[in-house]
C-alpha positions in Angstrom: 3.0 31.8 -7.9 1.5 30.1 -4.8 3.7 28.1 -2.5 3.5 24.5 -1.3 2.5 25.5 2.2 -0.8 26.5 0.6 -1.6 22.9 -0.2 -3.4 20.5 2.1 -3.0 16.8 1.4 -6.0 14.6 2.2 -5.1 10.9 2.2 -7.9 8.4 1.8 -7.6 5.5 4.2 -9.6 3.1 2.1 -12.6 1.0 2.8 -12.9 -2.6 4.1 -10.1 -3.8 1.9 -11.9 -7.1 1.2 -9.6 -8.0 -1.7 -6.6 -7.8 0.6 -8.0 -10.1 3.3 -6.8 -11.8 5.4 -4.1 -9.1 5.6 -6.8 -6.5 6.3 -8.8 -8.6 8.8 -7.2 -6.8 11.7 -5.8 -3.7 10.0 -6.8 -1.1 7.4 -5.2 -1.2 3.9 -2.8 1.7 4.5 -1.5 0.0 7.6 -0.5 -3.2 5.7 3.3 -3.7 5.9 5.4 -3.5 2.7 9.0 -4.1 1.9 9.7 -5.6 5.3 9.8 -2.4 7.4 7.4 0.1 6.0 3.6 0.5 5.8 1.7 1.6 2.7 0.7 4.9 4.4 4.4 5.8 4.6 4.4 6.2 0.8 2.0 9.2 0.3 3.1 10.8 3.6 6.8 10.6 2.5 6.0 11.9 -0.9 4.2 14.9 0.7 7.2 15.7 3.0 9.6 15.4 0.2 7.4 17.7 -1.9 7.2 20.4 0.8 3.7 19.6 1.9 3.5 19.6 5.7 -0.3 19.8 6.3 -1.7 16.3 5.9 -4.9 14.6 7.0 -5.6 10.9 6.8 -9.3 9.8 6.5 -9.8 6.5 8.3 -12.7 4.3 9.0 -12.2 0.5 9.2 -9.7 -1.3 11.5 -7.9 1.9 12.1 -6.2 1.5 15.5 -2.9 0.2 14.2 -2.8 2.9 11.5 -3.5 5.6 14.1 -0.8 4.2 16.3 1.8 4.1 13.5 1.0 7.7 12.3 1.1 9.2 15.8 4.4 7.5 16.7 6.1 8.2 13.4 5.1 11.7 12.1 5.7 14.3 14.8 6.8 17.7 13.8 8.7 19.9 16.1 7.4 23.0 18.0 8.8 25.4 15.5 7.3 23.7 12.5 3.9 24.5 11.1 3.3 21.0 9.8 1.0 18.2 11.1 -0.5 14.8 10.2 -4.0 14.6 11.5 -6.4 11.7 11.7 -9.9 12.4 10.5 -11.9 9.4 11.5 -15.5 8.7 10.4 -17.8 9.9 13.1 -21.4 10.5 13.9 -22.6 14.1 14.0 -25.9 16.0 14.2 -25.9 16.1 10.4 -25.1 12.4 9.7 -24.9 9.1 11.4 -23.5 7.2 8.3 -19.9 6.0 7.7 -18.1 7.1 4.6 -19.9 5.9 1.6 -17.1 6.5 -0.9 -14.1 8.6 -1.6 -16.0 11.8 -2.3 -18.4 11.2 0.5 -15.5 10.9 2.9 -14.1 14.2 1.9 -17.5 15.9 1.9 -18.0 14.8 5.6 -14.7 16.5 6.4 -15.3 19.8 4.6 -15.5 21.7 7.9 -11.9 20.5 8.8 -10.7 21.3 5.3 -12.0 24.8 5.6 -10.3 25.1 9.0 -7.0 24.3 7.4 -7.3 27.6 5.4 -5.4 26.4 2.3 -6.5 27.4 -1.2 -5.6 24.0 -2.6 -6.4 20.4 -1.7 -4.5 17.4 -2.9 -6.5 14.1 -2.8 -4.3 11.0 -2.5 -4.8 7.3 -2.0 -3.2 5.4 0.9 -2.5 2.1 -0.8 -0.3 2.9 -3.8 3.4 2.4 -4.3 5.1 5.2 -6.2 7.4 8.2 -5.8 6.2 11.6 -7.0 7.2 15.2 -6.6 3.8 16.8 -6.0 5.4 20.3 -6.4 5.8 19.6 -10.1 2.1 18.7 -10.3 1.2 21.8 -8.3 3.2 24.1 -10.6 1.6 22.5 -13.6 -1.8 23.2 -12.1 -0.9 26.9 -11.4 0.7 27.5 -14.8 -2.3 26.1 -16.7 -4.7 28.1 -14.5 -6.6 24.8 -13.8 -9.4 24.3 -11.4 -8.7 20.5 -11.1 -5.6 18.6 -12.1 -5.5 14.8 -12.4 -2.3 12.8 -12.4 -2.3 10.5 -15.5 0.0 7.8 -16.7 0.4 6.1 -20.1 -1.7 2.9 -20.4 -1.2 -0.1 -22.7 -4.0 -1.3 -25.0 -4.5 -4.5 -23.1 -4.8 -2.8 -19.7 -7.4 -0.2 -20.6 -10.2 -2.2 -19.0 -8.5 -1.9 -15.6 -8.4 1.9 -15.4 -10.4 5.1 -15.7 -9.3 6.3 -19.1 -9.1 10.1 -19.8 -9.2 11.8 -23.2 -6.8 14.8 -23.2 -6.4 17.5 -25.9 -3.4 19.4 -27.1 -3.9 22.0 -24.4 -3.7 19.4 -21.6 -7.4 19.8 -20.9 -9.4 16.6 -20.2 -12.4 16.4 -22.4 -13.8 12.9 -21.8 -13.7 10.1 -19.2 -14.5 6.4 -19.6 -14.4 4.0 -16.6 -12.7 0.7 -17.5 -13.7 0.8 -21.2 -13.9 -2.4 -23.3 -16.0 -1.2 -26.3 -13.7 -0.8 -29.4 -15.5 2.3 -30.6 -15.1 4.0 -27.2 -11.4 3.0 -27.0 -10.8 4.4 -30.4 -12.2 7.7 -29.3 -10.1 7.8 -26.1 -6.7 7.7 -27.7 -4.6 10.6 -26.3 -1.0 9.6 -27.2 0.8 9.0 -30.4 2.2 5.7 -29.1 1.1 2.4 -30.6 1.9 0.4 -27.4 0.5 2.9 -24.8 -2.1 5.1 -26.6 -4.2 5.9 -23.5 -4.0 7.9 -20.4 -5.2 6.4 -17.1 -6.2 8.2 -13.9 -3.9 7.5 -11.0 -6.5 8.6 -8.4 -4.4 11.7 -7.5 -6.3 15.0 -7.8 -5.4 18.6 -7.0 -8.4 20.9 -6.5 -8.8 24.6 -6.0 -10.4 24.4 -2.5 -13.4 26.6 -3.5 -14.1 24.3 -6.5 -14.0 21.2 -4.3 -16.5 22.8 -2.0 -18.8 23.8 -4.9 -18.7 20.3 -6.2 -19.3 18.4 -2.9 -21.4 20.7 -0.7 -25.2 20.0 -0.9 -24.7 16.9 -3.0 -24.9 13.1 -2.4 -22.2 12.0 -4.9 -20.0 9.3 -3.4 -16.9 8.7 -5.5 -14.3 10.9 -7.2 -13.5 8.6 -10.1 -17.1 7.6 -10.9 -19.0 10.8 -10.1 -16.9 14.0 -9.4 -14.4 13.8 -12.2 -17.0 13.0 -15.0 -19.2 15.9 -13.8 -16.2 18.3 -13.5 -15.1 17.6 -17.1 -18.3 19.1 -18.4 -18.2 22.3 -16.3 -14.7 22.9 -15.0 -11.2 23.4 -16.4 -9.7 19.9 -15.7 -6.1 19.2 -16.9 -4.0 16.1 -17.0 -0.5 16.0 -15.4 1.9 13.4 -16.9 3.6 10.9 -14.7 5.6 8.1 -16.4 7.3 6.6 -13.4 6.6 3.4 -11.5 3.1 3.3 -9.9 1.3 0.3 -8.5 -2.1 0.0 -6.9 -1.8 -2.6 -4.1 -5.4 -3.7 -4.3 -5.2 -7.5 -4.2 -3.2 -10.2 -2.6 -1.6 -11.1 -6.0 -0.5 -7.5 -6.6 0.8 -7.2 -3.0 2.7 -10.4 -3.4 4.2 -9.7 -6.8 5.0 -6.1 -6.0 6.9 -7.0 -2.8 8.9 -9.7 -4.5 9.9 -7.4 -7.3 11.6 -5.2 -4.7 14.2 -8.0 -4.0 15.9 -7.9 -7.4 18.8 -5.7 -8.6 16.5 -4.3 -11.2 13.7 -3.4 -8.8 11.2 -0.9 -10.4 11.0 1.0 -7.1 14.1 2.3 -5.4 14.0 2.6 -1.6 17.6 3.7 -1.6 16.9 7.2 -3.1 18.7 9.6 -0.8 17.0 12.7 -2.3 13.5 11.4 -1.7 13.6 8.8 1.1 10.6 6.8 2.4 10.1 7.5 6.1 8.7 5.1 8.7 8.7 4.5 12.4 12.2 4.4 14.0 12.5 1.2 16.0 16.2 1.2 17.1 16.6 -2.5 16.5 20.0 -4.2 16.3 21.5 -5.3 13.0 20.4 -8.7 11.8 22.7 -11.7 12.4 23.2 -14.4 9.7 25.1 -17.6 10.6 26.2 -20.1 8.0 23.2 -19.4 5.7 22.6 -18.8 2.0 20.6 -15.8 0.9 19.8 -15.0 -2.8 17.7 -12.0 -3.8 16.6 -11.3 -0.3 15.4 -8.0 1.2 16.5 -8.4 4.9 15.4 -5.9 7.5 16.6 -5.1 11.1 16.6 -7.3 14.2 16.5 -10.7 12.5 18.2 -13.9 13.5 19.0 -16.4 10.8 20.8 -19.7 11.6 21.8 -22.3 9.0 19.0 -21.5 6.6 18.5 -21.1 2.8 16.4 -18.1 1.7 15.7 -17.2 -2.0 13.7 -14.4 -3.6 12.0 -13.4 -0.4 11.4 -10.5 2.0 12.3 -11.0 5.7 10.6 -8.5 7.9 11.6 -7.0 11.3 12.6 -9.3 14.1 12.2 -12.5 12.0 13.5 -15.7 13.7 14.6 -18.3 11.1 16.1 -21.5 12.6 18.3 -24.3 11.5 17.5 -26.3 8.4 14.8 -23.9 7.1 14.2 -23.2 3.4 12.2 -20.2 2.4 11.5 -19.5 -1.3 9.3 -16.8 -3.0 7.9 -15.7 0.3 7.0 -12.5 2.2 7.7 -12.9 5.9 6.5 -9.8 7.7 8.3 -10.6 11.0 7.2 -9.8 14.5 6.3 -6.8 16.7 8.3 -8.2 19.7 10.7 -10.9 20.8 9.3 -13.7 23.0 11.1 -15.6 25.7 12.3 -18.2 23.2 13.9 -15.7 20.8 17.6 -15.8 20.6 20.2 -15.4 17.8 22.3 -18.1 19.3 19.7 -20.7 20.2 19.5 -23.8 18.0 17.3 -25.8 20.4 14.8 -25.0 23.1 16.1 -24.4 26.6 15.7 -27.1 29.2 12.3 -27.3 30.8 10.4 -25.9 27.8 7.6 -28.0 26.3 8.9 -29.2 22.9 5.4 -28.7 21.5 5.6 -25.0 22.2 6.0 -23.0 19.0 8.1 -19.8 19.3 7.8 -16.8 17.0 9.3 -17.3 13.6 10.0 -20.4 11.6 11.0 -23.6 13.3 13.7 -26.1 12.5 13.6 -28.0 9.2 10.5 -26.2 7.8 10.0 -25.5 4.1 8.1 -22.4 3.1 7.4 -21.5 -0.6 4.9 -19.1 -2.3 3.5 -17.8 1.0 2.8 -14.6 2.9 3.5 -14.9 6.7 1.8 -12.1 8.5 3.1 -10.5 11.7 3.8 -12.6 14.8 3.2 -15.9 13.0 4.6 -19.0 14.7 5.6 -21.8 12.3 6.5 -25.1 14.1 9.2 -27.6 13.3 9.0 -29.6 10.1 6.2 -27.6 8.6 5.8 -27.6 4.8 4.0 -24.8 2.9 3.7 -25.0 -0.9 1.8 -22.8 -3.3 -1.4 -23.9 -4.9 -2.3 -23.5 -8.6 -3.0 -19.9 -9.8 -6.7 -19.1 -9.3 -7.1 -21.3 -6.2 -9.2 -19.7 -3.4 -9.4 -21.5 0.0 -10.3 -20.4 3.5 -9.3 -22.7 6.4 -8.9 -22.1 10.1 -5.1 -21.7 10.1 -4.6 -20.3 6.6 -6.1 -18.8 3.4 -5.2 -19.2 -0.2 -5.6 -16.2 -2.6 -4.9 -16.8 -6.3 -2.7 -19.8 -5.3 -0.7 -17.8 -2.6 -0.8 -19.2 0.9 -1.5 -16.5 3.5 -0.9 -17.2 7.2 -2.9 -14.6 9.1 -1.5 -12.5 11.9 -0.5 -14.3 15.1 -1.5 -17.7 13.8 0.3 -20.8 15.2 1.0 -23.6 12.8 1.7 -26.8 14.7 4.8 -28.9 14.2 4.7 -31.2 11.1 1.8 -29.4 9.4 1.5 -29.7 5.6 -0.2 -27.0 3.6 -0.2 -27.3 -0.2 -1.9 -29.0 -3.1 -2.6 -32.7 -2.7 -0.1 -35.2 -4.1 -0.1 -35.3 -7.9 -2.0 -32.0 -8.3 -0.4 -29.8 -10.9 1.3 -26.6 -9.9 
């Protein structure tokens, strides 16, 4: 049986990420921070390392500088190891001047690099999903079933079928039909693959294992653009395509709402995703920060990361990111605070007031004295002044202002924004929450 060092992982860096804006205004989707100290790209790369896959390529295109910097700083294999994580950026060549036009088009434009890796198998992954998977199990399933393409599938509830690509699988694990986000009752009735009243369907997870020669045959000399919409439906008719079962936690971080809800789920004792798994850890950039200090404060269901200073504050059901500065009298509820990339001259774990000679209108990094923050996402390096109030808007509210945006009712403060002292952000008085 083949070995895992014969598998090349190709991780798709994503497009413009418009549904995650403003978090993706200055960074690509895989570079978006998650759980306070990680980035989304850490998930597939960690899964690969834990599965014995050490040849990885990340396809990037939009706002990719921070993603490149994170990968090059974090994933460096030693001289005696054959592994690598390479960046395959969109580029102009003598054959094409276009950027990636879709997932399949991105891979097709890197077929030369894939051939250079000299691996007989290629694993296609997304860079914006949260899950933990042993890809070795999927690879062995692929080899044991003599498959040409294997798709990771998960059980789907009846009321969620219109959100996924649904696959019909036979008793021999072979995929026989594909329907993209079906809603027609007749189509749904024909797509049942499981003897389960609640979860009768199988949905594609966007994880594909190809025999390399098959990948080349399907992409070379074509113009097809997307795996889910074009490659897989075509392959089902002419190739042996099988479905590999995965019934663990998996979430597509595709919108501000899913990003917000998924992060806050991680704060509870019954979190669906466990970052404390010692057998399959999630790796990230080592920052060598001091332990966080908490003075006379109340924290309930809080995910607290390194290098934070919290003084006389109340924090509930929130994530507090790296180097966060939270000052006296602050209340933070149902909020994701991504923290900071650095400490400024006003940062101090022991400072309750500004030093003499400093302009009182100057707003330091973090959250200022007496502020109230609820239902918000505070991006990196945000400065919240004293006495600021931020409250959530009704679900479905969409607003774009100079200092903030609202997505599905969630207030998002973009990266490096300064919110002046005394600012109020929230629904007008008397408006229903």
